[in-house]
N, C-alpha and C positions, 0 to 999 in steps of 0.2 A: 465468489462468483455464484454460489448456490443461493445466497441471500439476494443478490441482484436478480437472479432468475425468478425469485418469489416476489419481486417488487420492493425489496428493502434496500435502500441506498447503502452501499458499503464500499470500502476501499481496502486494498491489501498494502501491507507495509513490508518492504524488503530492502536488503542491503545492496549497495552498488554492484558487487560481483554477480548477484543473482537477478539483476534487472532484465537482461536479455532472456534468460530462461523463463522468468515470470511472464514476460510478454508473449513468449512462444506458447506457454501453457494457456494463456488467455485466448490466443488466436485459435489454438486447437480446440478450446472449449466453446468456440463460436462467439467470443466477446473480444475482438481485437482491440477495442478501445477501452477495455477495462482499466480503471485508474489505479495507479500505484503511488504510494508515498515512498520516496527513496531516501534512505539514511545511510550513514557511514557504517562500514564493516569494521569489526565484528559485532555480534550481539551476545552470542552464547557465553563468553567468558567475562562479561562485564559485571561490575558490582551494581547494586540497586541504584546508587546515585548516578552511575554512568548510564544505566537504562533510562532513568528519568531524563537525562540530557538528550538521549536519542528520541524520546517521546516528545520533548520540547522542539527538537529538530523536525519531527514529522508533523506536529500539530498544524502549522499553517498550510501544509500540503493537503492534509485531511479536510480541514475546514474549507479551503478553496474548492476542492473537488466536490464536496457535498453541497455547497452553496451554488455551484455551477449547474447542478442537475435541474432538468425541466420538471416542473411541478405538475 
């Protein structure tokens, strides 16, 4: 959100169980429409290959969000 406030397009990535909390934090930060890429939980206990799979899962959401921004 700090990058967005500086005019740098950004998107947060969070796991399903934390989606509502992330949205609440964005709203409290004055950015209720802040974009999130939502991936499966967990993240912390994954192998590097499993993290890569989560990144592949998030990539289309990230690209779509960034391309949808007004220029």
